[in-house]
C-alpha positions in Angstrom: 0.1 -0.4 0.3 1.2 3.2 -1.1 1.7 6.1 1.8 -0.3 9.1 0.6 1.1 12.3 1.9 -0.8 15.9 0.8 1.9 19.0 1.3 -0.5 22.0 3.1 1.4 24.9 4.3 0.8 28.7 6.1 1.2 31.4 8.1 -0.1 32.6 10.9 0.4 35.1 14.5 0.7 33.5 18.0 -3.2 33.6 19.7 -1.9 34.3 22.8 1.0 36.9 21.7 0.0 38.6 17.8 3.6 40.3 17.8 5.3 36.6 17.5 4.1 34.8 13.3 4.6 31.0 12.8 5.3 29.2 9.7 3.7 25.5 9.5 3.9 22.9 6.9 1.7 19.4 6.7 2.4 16.7 5.2 0.2 14.7 6.8 -4.4 14.6 5.2 -6.3 16.7 7.3 -7.1 15.3 10.8 -4.6 12.8 11.1 -2.2 12.9 13.5 1.0 13.0 13.0 5.0 13.8 14.8 6.0 17.8 14.8 8.7 18.8 14.7 10.3 22.0 16.4 12.4 23.9 14.2 13.7 28.2 15.2 15.5 30.1 13.4 18.9 32.0 14.0 19.7 35.9 14.5 18.8 36.3 11.0 15.4 35.2 11.3 14.6 33.6 8.4 11.9 31.5 9.3 10.0 30.1 6.2 13.7 28.7 5.1 13.8 26.8 8.0 10.6 25.4 8.0 10.9 24.6 4.6 14.6 23.1 4.8 12.3 20.2 7.0 10.6 19.4 3.5 12.3 16.1 3.1 11.5 15.0 6.1 8.1 16.0 5.1 7.9 14.2 2.2 9.1 10.7 3.7 6.2 10.4 5.9 2.9 12.2 7.7 4.6 14.5 9.6 3.8 18.4 10.7 6.8 20.9 11.5 6.1 24.5 12.9 8.6 27.0 12.3 8.1 30.0 14.9 8.8 33.7 14.4 10.6 35.7 17.0 11.0 39.0 15.4 13.6 41.5 17.5 12.8 45.1 18.7 9.9 44.7 21.1 11.5 45.3 24.1 14.2 47.8 22.7 15.1 49.0 19.3 17.8 46.6 17.6 17.3 43.6 20.3 16.8 40.2 18.9 18.6 38.2 21.6 16.0 37.6 24.0 14.2 34.4 23.1 17.7 32.6 22.9 17.8 33.5 26.9 14.1 32.9 26.8 13.2 36.0 28.5 12.6 39.6 28.2 11.1 42.2 29.8 7.5 41.0 29.4 8.0 38.2 26.9 8.1 34.6 28.0 9.6 33.1 25.9 9.1 29.5 27.0 5.1 29.7 27.4 4.9 31.2 24.5 6.4 28.3 22.6 4.0 25.9 24.5 1.3 28.0 23.8 2.4 28.0 19.7 2.6 23.9 20.2 -1.1 23.7 21.7 -2.5 25.7 19.3 -0.9 24.5 16.4 -2.4 21.1 17.7 -6.0 22.5 18.0 -5.3 24.5 14.5 -4.0 21.9 12.8 -3.2 18.5 14.2 -3.6 16.5 15.8 0.0 15.9 16.7 1.2 12.7 17.8 3.7 11.8 20.3 6.1 14.9 21.3 7.8 17.1 19.9 11.2 16.9 18.7 13.0 20.3 18.6 15.6 21.5 16.2 17.3 25.2 16.5 20.0 26.7 14.6 22.2 29.2 16.0 20.5 31.6 18.1 17.9 29.0 18.0 20.3 26.6 19.3 20.8 28.9 22.0 17.0 28.7 23.1 16.5 24.7 22.0 18.5 23.7 24.0 17.8 26.4 27.5 13.9 25.4 26.6 15.5 21.6 26.5 16.4 21.8 30.1 12.9 23.0 31.5 10.7 21.0 29.1 12.7 18.4 27.7 9.3 15.9 29.2 7.1 17.2 26.5 10.5 16.3 24.1 10.7 13.1 22.3 14.3 14.9 21.3 16.4 17.5 20.2 19.0 18.4 17.8 21.6 22.0 19.1 22.6 23.0 15.8 26.0 26.2 15.8 24.5 27.0 19.3 26.8 30.7 19.8 27.1 30.3 23.4 25.4 27.8 25.5 24.5 26.9 28.8 26.2 24.2 30.1 24.3 21.8 32.8 26.3 22.4 35.8 25.1 23.6 39.4 28.8 25.7 40.4 28.0 28.2 36.8 25.9 31.1 37.5 23.0 31.9 34.6 23.2 31.7 31.3 26.6 30.0 31.4 25.7 27.3 34.2 22.4 26.3 35.9 22.8 28.3 39.1 20.5 31.0 39.5 18.3 29.5 36.9 14.7 29.3 38.6 15.3 33.0 39.4 16.2 34.1 36.6 13.3 32.5 34.1 11.0 31.0 36.5 11.2 27.2 35.7 13.1 24.8 37.6 15.8 22.9 35.4 14.4 19.2 34.1 17.9 16.6 33.9 16.2 13.7 34.7 13.6 14.6 31.8 17.1 14.9 29.2 17.8 11.9 30.2 15.6 10.5 28.7 15.4 11.6 25.5 17.8 12.3 22.6 20.2 14.6 21.8 22.3 15.6 18.5 24.2 18.4 18.4 26.0 19.1 15.2 28.6 22.5 13.7 30.2 22.7 10.8 33.7 22.2 10.9 34.8 25.5 9.2 32.5 27.3 12.1 34.9 29.0 14.3 33.0 32.2 14.7 33.1 33.7 18.6 29.0 34.0 19.2 27.6 35.6 21.4 29.6 37.4 24.3 29.6 40.4 25.9 32.3 42.3 27.0 30.7 45.6 28.8 29.2 44.5 32.1 26.6 46.5 31.5 25.8 44.8 28.0 22.6 42.0 28.4 23.6 38.9 29.4 26.9 39.8 30.5 28.4 37.6 32.7 32.1 36.8 33.7 31.7 33.1 33.1 30.5 33.4 29.7 33.8 32.2 28.3 34.0 28.7 30.4 32.6 26.4 27.3 35.5 28.1 25.0 36.3 30.7 21.9 34.5 30.2 19.3 31.6 27.7 18.6 33.4 24.4 17.5 34.6 24.7 21.0 31.6 25.6 23.1 29.7 22.7 20.6 32.6 19.7 22.3 32.0 21.8 25.6 28.4 21.2 25.6 28.7 17.5 24.3 30.7 17.2 28.1 29.4 18.3 29.6 25.8 16.6 29.1 27.5 13.6 29.1 28.2 14.1 32.6 25.1 14.8 33.3 23.9 11.1 31.8 22.8 13.2 28.9 22.9 11.3 25.4 24.3 13.3 23.3 26.0 12.5 19.9 28.2 15.5 18.2 28.2 15.7 14.4 31.3 17.8 13.1 30.2 18.5 9.1 33.5 18.6 6.6 33.7 21.4 4.5 30.5 23.6 6.4 31.2 26.9 7.2 27.9 29.2 9.8 24.9 27.5 7.4 21.7 27.0 7.8 21.3 23.7 5.4 24.4 21.4 5.6 23.3 21.7 9.9 19.9 20.2 8.9 21.3 18.1 5.7 22.8 15.8 8.6 20.5 15.9 11.4 18.0 14.7 9.3 19.3 10.7 8.7 19.0 10.6 12.6 15.7 12.5 12.8 14.3 10.5 10.7 15.9 7.5 12.4 14.1 8.8 15.5 11.0 9.4 14.2 10.8 5.7 13.0 11.9 4.5 16.2 8.6 6.6 17.8 6.1 6.1 15.2 6.6 3.3 13.0 4.6 4.3 8.9 5.1 2.6 5.6 8.2 3.9 3.5 6.3 6.6 0.6 7.1 4.7 -2.6 8.0 7.6 -4.7 6.7 7.8 -7.8 
């Protein structure tokens, strides 16, 4: 029997706060339950490209993809880093994504199981920090080329570590749930930019411990993998030969792994191509 897929896609505003948008696509039939991939953009806010990068996965099985748009300049002109650190004045990005997931399921679902979460660059900062508190609501996590990382260590202050995380975010870290899901880190082998490091104490997100994970994205991805492993989290790391800081090579490296996770969690017939 051939698996019939019918692609639908669109854009809308977040019901709980219309300042935020979301793009979505679905290869599931209307009313058909399917897994959900959350795809979070980097600092360039290219949420449509981030969504569309997952078309190959949606063409292989019934799947929903949701790509939030977190605009810059909402609380300060030109400021766009709030989502990376989960909050800015008056905005709780953890609750915001929770609401987007619920709204998508109500409008375009139903959603099968718990979502997979992918984030690239600034979105990878958001994704791994979100997962530190919301892993119980996820079935897998991909951290692609983060510019700065939070190590799951209680001896480092938030955000380089977890000391004071609840006071800063309102949420309690949930490492036991993170140990229960697969985690993948990806990084281009030529991606040696330094990303976000604040040297001026007057800047938002300044931390004297900001450099503890290393000087560039490769070192920080490696440090995060080691720190996760020290906490019993099964985190794999893929270094992508020849790749710099680009979305598509990171998605392409992650897709086979994510397809394997989906196949294990939600078996379905392989689509026969014409």
